C-alpha atoms as an extended CHARMM CRD file, in Angstrom:
* protein
*
       235  EXT
         1         1  UNK       CA             99.7480000000       96.4290000000      101.5170000000  PROA      1               0.0000000000
         2         2  UNK       CA             98.5240000000       93.1400000000       99.7330000000  PROA      2               0.0000000000
         3         3  UNK       CA             95.4720000000       92.5950000000       97.7610000000  PROA      3               0.0000000000
         4         4  UNK       CA             93.8370000000       89.3990000000       96.4400000000  PROA      4               0.0000000000
         5         5  UNK       CA             92.4720000000       90.1270000000       93.1240000000  PROA      5               0.0000000000
         6         6  UNK       CA             90.7330000000       87.3260000000       91.2190000000  PROA      6               0.0000000000
         7         7  UNK       CA             87.5940000000       86.7070000000       88.7780000000  PROA      7               0.0000000000
         8         8  UNK       CA             85.0420000000       84.2670000000       90.2410000000  PROA      8               0.0000000000
         9         9  UNK       CA             81.4600000000       83.0380000000       89.5020000000  PROA      9               0.0000000000
        10        10  UNK       CA             78.6600000000       83.7170000000       91.6400000000  PROA      10              0.0000000000
        11        11  UNK       CA             79.0690000000       80.3930000000       93.5440000000  PROA      11              0.0000000000
        12        12  UNK       CA             82.6920000000       81.1600000000       94.3790000000  PROA      12              0.0000000000
        13        13  UNK       CA             84.3700000000       79.1430000000       91.7850000000  PROA      13              0.0000000000
        14        14  UNK       CA             87.6300000000       80.5760000000       89.9040000000  PROA      14              0.0000000000
        15        15  UNK       CA             87.6680000000       78.0290000000       87.1890000000  PROA      15              0.0000000000
        16        16  UNK       CA             85.3180000000       76.3120000000       84.8880000000  PROA      16              0.0000000000
        17        17  UNK       CA             86.4760000000       72.9700000000       85.8420000000  PROA      17              0.0000000000
        18        18  UNK       CA             88.6210000000       70.5510000000       87.7080000000  PROA      18              0.0000000000
        19        19  UNK       CA             91.2490000000       70.0100000000       84.9170000000  PROA      19              0.0000000000
        20        20  UNK       CA             93.8940000000       72.5280000000       83.6520000000  PROA      20              0.0000000000
        21        21  UNK       CA             92.0800000000       72.4280000000       80.3880000000  PROA      21              0.0000000000
        22        22  UNK       CA             89.1440000000       74.4310000000       81.7510000000  PROA      22              0.0000000000
        23        23  UNK       CA             89.9270000000       78.2020000000       82.2610000000  PROA      23              0.0000000000
        24        24  UNK       CA             87.8540000000       81.0790000000       82.4980000000  PROA      24              0.0000000000
        25        25  UNK       CA             89.8040000000       83.1690000000       79.8050000000  PROA      25              0.0000000000
        26        26  UNK       CA             89.0870000000       80.4130000000       77.2380000000  PROA      26              0.0000000000
        27        27  UNK       CA             85.6400000000       79.2860000000       78.2250000000  PROA      27              0.0000000000
        28        28  UNK       CA             83.7980000000       82.3630000000       79.2280000000  PROA      28              0.0000000000
        29        29  UNK       CA             83.6460000000       83.8250000000       75.8910000000  PROA      29              0.0000000000
        30        30  UNK       CA             81.7940000000       80.4580000000       74.7600000000  PROA      30              0.0000000000
        31        31  UNK       CA             79.1820000000       81.0470000000       77.4140000000  PROA      31              0.0000000000
        32        32  UNK       CA             76.0790000000       83.0460000000       76.7200000000  PROA      32              0.0000000000
        33        33  UNK       CA             75.5610000000       85.9730000000       79.1710000000  PROA      33              0.0000000000
        34        34  UNK       CA             78.9540000000       85.8150000000       80.3430000000  PROA      34              0.0000000000
        35        35  UNK       CA             81.4270000000       86.5310000000       77.4520000000  PROA      35              0.0000000000
        36        36  UNK       CA             80.1960000000       89.9430000000       76.5660000000  PROA      36              0.0000000000
        37        37  UNK       CA             81.3050000000       91.3400000000       80.1290000000  PROA      37              0.0000000000
        38        38  UNK       CA             84.5550000000       89.6600000000       80.4960000000  PROA      38              0.0000000000
        39        39  UNK       CA             86.6380000000       92.4360000000       79.2310000000  PROA      39              0.0000000000
        40        40  UNK       CA             86.0380000000       94.5330000000       82.1600000000  PROA      40              0.0000000000
        41        41  UNK       CA             87.8550000000       92.0720000000       84.3570000000  PROA      41              0.0000000000
        42        42  UNK       CA             91.1210000000       92.8340000000       82.2480000000  PROA      42              0.0000000000
        43        43  UNK       CA             90.4190000000       96.3820000000       82.3110000000  PROA      43              0.0000000000
        44        44  UNK       CA             90.4300000000       96.6000000000       86.1310000000  PROA      44              0.0000000000
        45        45  UNK       CA             93.2620000000       94.2180000000       86.1600000000  PROA      45              0.0000000000
        46        46  UNK       CA             95.3440000000       96.5510000000       84.3560000000  PROA      46              0.0000000000
        47        47  UNK       CA             95.0490000000       99.0750000000       87.3040000000  PROA      47              0.0000000000
        48        48  UNK       CA             96.1040000000       96.8710000000       90.0000000000  PROA      48              0.0000000000
        49        49  UNK       CA             99.6290000000       97.0130000000       91.6680000000  PROA      49              0.0000000000
        50        50  UNK       CA            102.9070000000       97.2440000000       89.7570000000  PROA      50              0.0000000000
        51        51  UNK       CA            103.9180000000       93.9420000000       91.6730000000  PROA      51              0.0000000000
        52        52  UNK       CA            102.2020000000       91.0350000000       91.1520000000  PROA      52              0.0000000000
        53        53  UNK       CA            102.4640000000       87.6710000000       92.9010000000  PROA      53              0.0000000000
        54        54  UNK       CA            101.4490000000       84.4070000000       91.1090000000  PROA      54              0.0000000000
        55        55  UNK       CA            102.0730000000       80.7490000000       91.4710000000  PROA      55              0.0000000000
        56        56  UNK       CA            104.1960000000       78.6610000000       89.0900000000  PROA      56              0.0000000000
        57        57  UNK       CA            101.4080000000       76.2840000000       88.7980000000  PROA      57              0.0000000000
        58        58  UNK       CA             98.9640000000       78.8130000000       87.7640000000  PROA      58              0.0000000000
        59        59  UNK       CA            101.1490000000       80.5470000000       85.2230000000  PROA      59              0.0000000000
        60        60  UNK       CA            102.2960000000       77.0610000000       83.8550000000  PROA      60              0.0000000000
        61        61  UNK       CA             98.4370000000       76.4120000000       83.2490000000  PROA      61              0.0000000000
        62        62  UNK       CA             97.8640000000       79.6600000000       81.2440000000  PROA      62              0.0000000000
        63        63  UNK       CA            100.7890000000       78.8150000000       78.8840000000  PROA      63              0.0000000000
        64        64  UNK       CA            103.5820000000       81.0820000000       80.3710000000  PROA      64              0.0000000000
        65        65  UNK       CA            106.2540000000       78.5200000000       79.5830000000  PROA      65              0.0000000000
        66        66  UNK       CA            105.6800000000       78.7440000000       75.8860000000  PROA      66              0.0000000000
        67        67  UNK       CA            105.6640000000       82.3560000000       75.5970000000  PROA      67              0.0000000000
        68        68  UNK       CA            108.5100000000       84.7530000000       74.6820000000  PROA      68              0.0000000000
        69        69  UNK       CA            109.1050000000       88.4240000000       75.3360000000  PROA      69              0.0000000000
        70        70  UNK       CA            110.8600000000       90.9360000000       72.9090000000  PROA      70              0.0000000000
        71        71  UNK       CA            111.7090000000       94.4250000000       73.8410000000  PROA      71              0.0000000000
        72        72  UNK       CA            112.1060000000       96.3650000000       76.7940000000  PROA      72              0.0000000000
        73        73  UNK       CA            110.5160000000       95.2150000000       80.1550000000  PROA      73              0.0000000000
        74        74  UNK       CA            107.0370000000       96.2950000000       80.9700000000  PROA      74              0.0000000000
        75        75  UNK       CA            105.7900000000       98.1230000000       84.3560000000  PROA      75              0.0000000000
        76        76  UNK       CA            104.9660000000       95.1630000000       86.3680000000  PROA      76              0.0000000000
        77        77  UNK       CA            107.4280000000       92.9760000000       88.4920000000  PROA      77              0.0000000000
        78        78  UNK       CA            106.3630000000       89.5340000000       89.1930000000  PROA      78              0.0000000000
        79        79  UNK       CA            106.7260000000       87.4950000000       92.3100000000  PROA      79              0.0000000000
        80        80  UNK       CA            106.5770000000       83.7420000000       91.3090000000  PROA      80              0.0000000000
        81        81  UNK       CA            105.9270000000       81.2070000000       94.2210000000  PROA      81              0.0000000000
        82        82  UNK       CA            107.1300000000       77.8380000000       92.4850000000  PROA      82              0.0000000000
        83        83  UNK       CA            108.8280000000       74.8580000000       94.3720000000  PROA      83              0.0000000000
        84        84  UNK       CA            107.9510000000       72.0950000000       92.5530000000  PROA      84              0.0000000000
        85        85  UNK       CA            108.9620000000       73.5320000000       90.2440000000  PROA      85              0.0000000000
        86        86  UNK       CA            106.0920000000       74.3920000000       87.4790000000  PROA      86              0.0000000000
        87        87  UNK       CA            108.1220000000       76.8840000000       85.6740000000  PROA      87              0.0000000000
        88        88  UNK       CA            110.6370000000       75.7870000000       83.2370000000  PROA      88              0.0000000000
        89        89  UNK       CA            113.8040000000       77.5580000000       82.0790000000  PROA      89              0.0000000000
        90        90  UNK       CA            112.0150000000       79.1170000000       78.9960000000  PROA      90              0.0000000000
        91        91  UNK       CA            109.1150000000       80.2830000000       81.4650000000  PROA      91              0.0000000000
        92        92  UNK       CA            111.4230000000       81.9830000000       83.9620000000  PROA      92              0.0000000000
        93        93  UNK       CA            113.2960000000       83.5340000000       81.1070000000  PROA      93              0.0000000000
        94        94  UNK       CA            110.2470000000       85.0660000000       79.8350000000  PROA      94              0.0000000000
        95        95  UNK       CA            109.4160000000       86.6170000000       83.0670000000  PROA      95              0.0000000000
        96        96  UNK       CA            112.9450000000       87.6820000000       83.5580000000  PROA      96              0.0000000000
        97        97  UNK       CA            112.8480000000       89.5220000000       80.3070000000  PROA      97              0.0000000000
        98        98  UNK       CA            109.2480000000       90.9920000000       80.9520000000  PROA      98              0.0000000000
        99        99  UNK       CA            109.7720000000       92.2900000000       84.4830000000  PROA      99              0.0000000000
       100       100  UNK       CA            111.8130000000       94.9720000000       85.9810000000  PROA      100             0.0000000000
       101       101  UNK       CA            112.4930000000       92.5800000000       88.7210000000  PROA      101             0.0000000000
       102       102  UNK       CA            111.5660000000       88.7700000000       88.8990000000  PROA      102             0.0000000000
       103       103  UNK       CA            111.2020000000       87.5550000000       92.4350000000  PROA      103             0.0000000000
       104       104  UNK       CA            111.2130000000       83.6110000000       92.6810000000  PROA      104             0.0000000000
       105       105  UNK       CA            110.3040000000       82.1890000000       96.0190000000  PROA      105             0.0000000000
       106       106  UNK       CA            110.9920000000       78.6090000000       96.1610000000  PROA      106             0.0000000000
       107       107  UNK       CA            112.1840000000       75.5020000000       98.3790000000  PROA      107             0.0000000000
       108       108  UNK       CA            113.7300000000       73.8140000000       95.2470000000  PROA      108             0.0000000000
       109       109  UNK       CA            117.3850000000       74.3490000000       95.2840000000  PROA      109             0.0000000000
       110       110  UNK       CA            117.5630000000       73.2450000000       91.6740000000  PROA      110             0.0000000000
       111       111  UNK       CA            114.9610000000       75.7850000000       90.5590000000  PROA      111             0.0000000000
       112       112  UNK       CA            115.8900000000       76.8910000000       86.9500000000  PROA      112             0.0000000000
       113       113  UNK       CA            116.0070000000       80.6950000000       88.1360000000  PROA      113             0.0000000000
       114       114  UNK       CA            119.2340000000       79.6810000000       89.8520000000  PROA      114             0.0000000000
       115       115  UNK       CA            121.0480000000       79.0020000000       86.6880000000  PROA      115             0.0000000000
       116       116  UNK       CA            119.5510000000       82.2340000000       85.0330000000  PROA      116             0.0000000000
       117       117  UNK       CA            120.7560000000       84.7370000000       87.6110000000  PROA      117             0.0000000000
       118       118  UNK       CA            124.1180000000       85.2590000000       85.8110000000  PROA      118             0.0000000000
       119       119  UNK       CA            122.4860000000       86.3020000000       82.5720000000  PROA      119             0.0000000000
       120       120  UNK       CA            119.6390000000       87.9590000000       84.2180000000  PROA      120             0.0000000000
       121       121  UNK       CA            120.6540000000       89.9860000000       87.3310000000  PROA      121             0.0000000000
       122       122  UNK       CA            117.2810000000       91.2490000000       87.8320000000  PROA      122             0.0000000000
       123       123  UNK       CA            116.1340000000       87.9390000000       88.9910000000  PROA      123             0.0000000000
       124       124  UNK       CA            115.9210000000       87.9430000000       92.7810000000  PROA      124             0.0000000000
       125       125  UNK       CA            115.8810000000       84.4360000000       94.2880000000  PROA      125             0.0000000000
       126       126  UNK       CA            114.2150000000       83.8710000000       97.8540000000  PROA      126             0.0000000000
       127       127  UNK       CA            115.1160000000       80.3930000000       98.9330000000  PROA      127             0.0000000000
       128       128  UNK       CA            113.7660000000       78.2960000000      101.6770000000  PROA      128             0.0000000000
       129       129  UNK       CA            114.6120000000       74.5930000000      102.8060000000  PROA      129             0.0000000000
       130       130  UNK       CA            111.7450000000       72.1110000000      102.9100000000  PROA      130             0.0000000000
       131       131  UNK       CA            108.8580000000       74.6540000000      102.6970000000  PROA      131             0.0000000000
       132       132  UNK       CA            108.5220000000       78.1760000000      102.1580000000  PROA      132             0.0000000000
       133       133  UNK       CA            107.9440000000       80.6340000000      105.0190000000  PROA      133             0.0000000000
       134       134  UNK       CA            105.5090000000       83.0110000000      103.6440000000  PROA      134             0.0000000000
       135       135  UNK       CA            105.6000000000       85.4530000000      106.5660000000  PROA      135             0.0000000000
       136       136  UNK       CA            109.4630000000       85.8620000000      106.4790000000  PROA      136             0.0000000000
       137       137  UNK       CA            109.3070000000       85.8280000000      102.6340000000  PROA      137             0.0000000000
       138       138  UNK       CA            106.6530000000       88.8920000000      102.7230000000  PROA      138             0.0000000000
       139       139  UNK       CA            108.8150000000       90.4840000000      105.1880000000  PROA      139             0.0000000000
       140       140  UNK       CA            112.0450000000       90.2550000000      102.8830000000  PROA      140             0.0000000000
       141       141  UNK       CA            109.9100000000       91.5000000000       99.9710000000  PROA      141             0.0000000000
       142       142  UNK       CA            109.0320000000       94.5440000000      102.0450000000  PROA      142             0.0000000000
       143       143  UNK       CA            112.1820000000       95.0770000000      103.8460000000  PROA      143             0.0000000000
       144       144  UNK       CA            115.0400000000       94.1670000000      101.6410000000  PROA      144             0.0000000000
       145       145  UNK       CA            113.4080000000       95.0380000000       98.3120000000  PROA      145             0.0000000000
       146       146  UNK       CA            111.0230000000       97.9880000000       99.2340000000  PROA      146             0.0000000000
       147       147  UNK       CA            107.7350000000       96.6190000000       98.0700000000  PROA      147             0.0000000000
       148       148  UNK       CA            105.1080000000       98.4660000000       99.6560000000  PROA      148             0.0000000000
       149       149  UNK       CA            102.1230000000       97.2530000000       97.6760000000  PROA      149             0.0000000000
       150       150  UNK       CA            101.2700000000       93.9840000000       95.9180000000  PROA      150             0.0000000000
       151       151  UNK       CA             98.5340000000       92.1400000000       94.0600000000  PROA      151             0.0000000000
       152       152  UNK       CA             97.9480000000       88.5380000000       94.7140000000  PROA      152             0.0000000000
       153       153  UNK       CA             96.6970000000       86.3500000000       92.0080000000  PROA      153             0.0000000000
       154       154  UNK       CA             97.0370000000       82.7820000000       92.9560000000  PROA      154             0.0000000000
       155       155  UNK       CA             95.2810000000       79.6550000000       93.1470000000  PROA      155             0.0000000000
       156       156  UNK       CA             92.9560000000       78.3930000000       95.6450000000  PROA      156             0.0000000000
       157       157  UNK       CA             95.3920000000       76.5480000000       97.9390000000  PROA      157             0.0000000000
       158       158  UNK       CA             97.9690000000       79.3640000000       98.1350000000  PROA      158             0.0000000000
       159       159  UNK       CA             95.2120000000       81.7320000000       98.6450000000  PROA      159             0.0000000000
       160       160  UNK       CA             94.2190000000       79.6870000000      101.5580000000  PROA      160             0.0000000000
       161       161  UNK       CA             97.7320000000       79.7110000000      103.0260000000  PROA      161             0.0000000000
       162       162  UNK       CA             98.1730000000       83.3880000000      102.6980000000  PROA      162             0.0000000000
       163       163  UNK       CA             94.8540000000       84.3250000000      103.9700000000  PROA      163             0.0000000000
       164       164  UNK       CA             95.2280000000       81.9860000000      106.9840000000  PROA      164             0.0000000000
       165       165  UNK       CA             98.6200000000       83.5190000000      107.6730000000  PROA      165             0.0000000000
       166       166  UNK       CA             97.0400000000       87.0980000000      107.7880000000  PROA      166             0.0000000000
       167       167  UNK       CA             99.1320000000       88.1430000000      104.7670000000  PROA      167             0.0000000000
       168       168  UNK       CA             96.0500000000       89.3860000000      102.7810000000  PROA      168             0.0000000000
       169       169  UNK       CA             94.9350000000       92.8990000000      103.5440000000  PROA      169             0.0000000000
       170       170  UNK       CA             92.1280000000       93.5390000000      100.9970000000  PROA      170             0.0000000000
       171       171  UNK       CA             90.1470000000       91.3950000000       98.5700000000  PROA      171             0.0000000000
       172       172  UNK       CA             89.0150000000       92.7720000000       95.3390000000  PROA      172             0.0000000000
       173       173  UNK       CA             86.7520000000       90.2910000000       93.2960000000  PROA      173             0.0000000000
       174       174  UNK       CA             85.0620000000       90.7030000000       90.0970000000  PROA      174             0.0000000000
       175       175  UNK       CA             81.9720000000       88.4800000000       89.9880000000  PROA      175             0.0000000000
       176       176  UNK       CA             80.9660000000       87.0070000000       86.7030000000  PROA      176             0.0000000000
       177       177  UNK       CA             77.0670000000       86.4220000000       85.9240000000  PROA      177             0.0000000000
       178       178  UNK       CA             77.4090000000       82.5830000000       86.1780000000  PROA      178             0.0000000000
       179       179  UNK       CA             76.9190000000       79.5060000000       88.4620000000  PROA      179             0.0000000000
       180       180  UNK       CA             79.6000000000       76.8020000000       87.5750000000  PROA      180             0.0000000000
       181       181  UNK       CA             79.3660000000       74.2390000000       90.4110000000  PROA      181             0.0000000000
       182       182  UNK       CA             81.4410000000       71.0530000000       90.6640000000  PROA      182             0.0000000000
       183       183  UNK       CA             82.7400000000       69.5310000000       93.9350000000  PROA      183             0.0000000000
       184       184  UNK       CA             86.1920000000       69.4090000000       92.7730000000  PROA      184             0.0000000000
       185       185  UNK       CA             86.1920000000       72.5560000000       90.9110000000  PROA      185             0.0000000000
       186       186  UNK       CA             88.6140000000       75.1570000000       92.8050000000  PROA      186             0.0000000000
       187       187  UNK       CA             87.0480000000       77.8380000000       94.6240000000  PROA      187             0.0000000000
       188       188  UNK       CA             88.4930000000       81.2550000000       95.9120000000  PROA      188             0.0000000000
       189       189  UNK       CA             89.8730000000       79.9470000000       99.1740000000  PROA      189             0.0000000000
       190       190  UNK       CA             90.7700000000       76.3320000000       98.9660000000  PROA      190             0.0000000000
       191       191  UNK       CA             93.0880000000       74.6440000000      101.5980000000  PROA      191             0.0000000000
       192       192  UNK       CA             91.9270000000       71.9330000000      104.4220000000  PROA      192             0.0000000000
       193       193  UNK       CA             88.4540000000       72.2560000000      105.8010000000  PROA      193             0.0000000000
       194       194  UNK       CA             87.7260000000       73.5490000000      109.1550000000  PROA      194             0.0000000000
       195       195  UNK       CA             86.7570000000       70.8430000000      111.5980000000  PROA      195             0.0000000000
       196       196  UNK       CA             87.6010000000       71.9570000000      115.1840000000  PROA      196             0.0000000000
       197       197  UNK       CA             86.3680000000       75.1180000000      117.1870000000  PROA      197             0.0000000000
       198       198  UNK       CA             89.7180000000       76.0540000000      117.5020000000  PROA      198             0.0000000000
       199       199  UNK       CA             90.3200000000       76.5630000000      113.7920000000  PROA      199             0.0000000000
       200       200  UNK       CA             87.7300000000       79.3100000000      113.5720000000  PROA      200             0.0000000000
       201       201  UNK       CA             90.5390000000       81.7740000000      113.5590000000  PROA      201             0.0000000000
       202       202  UNK       CA             90.9130000000       80.7910000000      109.9660000000  PROA      202             0.0000000000
       203       203  UNK       CA             87.9110000000       82.2940000000      109.2740000000  PROA      203             0.0000000000
       204       204  UNK       CA             88.5670000000       86.0650000000      108.3940000000  PROA      204             0.0000000000
       205       205  UNK       CA             86.0240000000       88.6180000000      108.5820000000  PROA      205             0.0000000000
       206       206  UNK       CA             85.5910000000       91.4120000000      105.9570000000  PROA      206             0.0000000000
       207       207  UNK       CA             84.5660000000       94.9770000000      105.8950000000  PROA      207             0.0000000000
       208       208  UNK       CA             83.1070000000       96.0640000000      102.6200000000  PROA      208             0.0000000000
       209       209  UNK       CA             84.8930000000       99.0090000000      100.9970000000  PROA      209             0.0000000000
       210       210  UNK       CA             82.9570000000       99.3940000000       97.5480000000  PROA      210             0.0000000000
       211       211  UNK       CA             80.5000000000       97.4480000000       95.5110000000  PROA      211             0.0000000000
       212       212  UNK       CA             80.1380000000       98.5220000000       91.5970000000  PROA      212             0.0000000000
       213       213  UNK       CA             77.7370000000       97.0940000000       89.2530000000  PROA      213             0.0000000000
       214       214  UNK       CA             79.5500000000       96.6990000000       86.0440000000  PROA      214             0.0000000000
       215       215  UNK       CA             78.0700000000       96.1230000000       82.5940000000  PROA      215             0.0000000000
       216       216  UNK       CA             76.3380000000       92.8200000000       81.5160000000  PROA      216             0.0000000000
       217       217  UNK       CA             75.5560000000       92.0790000000       85.0390000000  PROA      217             0.0000000000
       218       218  UNK       CA             79.2860000000       91.7700000000       86.4700000000  PROA      218             0.0000000000
       219       219  UNK       CA             79.9330000000       92.9990000000       89.7210000000  PROA      219             0.0000000000
       220       220  UNK       CA             83.1440000000       94.4160000000       91.3520000000  PROA      220             0.0000000000
       221       221  UNK       CA             83.3670000000       94.0600000000       95.1200000000  PROA      221             0.0000000000
       222       222  UNK       CA             86.3280000000       95.2390000000       97.4380000000  PROA      222             0.0000000000
       223       223  UNK       CA             86.7220000000       94.3130000000      101.1770000000  PROA      223             0.0000000000
       224       224  UNK       CA             89.2300000000       95.0100000000      103.7460000000  PROA      224             0.0000000000
       225       225  UNK       CA             90.3910000000       91.8130000000      105.7600000000  PROA      225             0.0000000000
       226       226  UNK       CA             89.8830000000       92.1040000000      109.5490000000  PROA      226             0.0000000000
       227       227  UNK       CA             92.8150000000       90.9020000000      111.5730000000  PROA      227             0.0000000000
       228       228  UNK       CA             94.8900000000       91.8970000000      114.7510000000  PROA      228             0.0000000000
       229       229  UNK       CA             97.9450000000       94.0590000000      113.4890000000  PROA      229             0.0000000000
       230       230  UNK       CA            100.2670000000       91.9720000000      115.3790000000  PROA      230             0.0000000000
       231       231  UNK       CA             99.5050000000       88.7990000000      113.4270000000  PROA      231             0.0000000000
       232       232  UNK       CA            100.4930000000       90.4320000000      110.0460000000  PROA      232             0.0000000000
       233       233  UNK       CA            103.4050000000       89.4080000000      108.0920000000  PROA      233             0.0000000000
       234       234  UNK       CA            103.6940000000       92.5020000000      105.8760000000  PROA      234             0.0000000000
       235       235  UNK       CA            103.1060000000       95.9470000000      106.6080000000  PROA      235             0.0000000000
């Protein structure tokens, strides 16, 4: 079971701007009426699945390549999708030390995770040629590594890829009481816009599971994604 979990504004934005320097974590505390309730998002985040899927670009944006980890691993394993790569050797080592298992999904044969496997045997490398086959990668995570539940916290473009490939089972969204705007500011689901009627299959219906009013006008919404079982790439 996979759950897309993110913080967004009421108008669906997942960042305060279109450049990497703009970020909810750093910007919301500076905005009147928004900063006071932000901690609730982190409280809910701490209760998410013990396997967390992220994109290398998002992790690099929040400074993961500059971090270090001392002591024993935490209780959350990370799945990092990263083909450019955005993660450096230092960033991969940080997550290898932090995670019981670090799964790296990549279409880059020279990804720094490869060179670190000998010193960090807890790195599992899922490699693809040309482009990542996400349905196959999710099947491997389930079949080879026994991952039953996973929280997805990626960016706009990858969210669209996973949703349109029917790889998201639930959506869990914390809505901040603000309106951001901006044509280039990323929203929850990015990707190519729908033009043809035949593309309407990309639109996923949702069934409301719960709606909780939080403090300081924040809201937590949970939905089940409606989809045909035979199109799923994970169980």
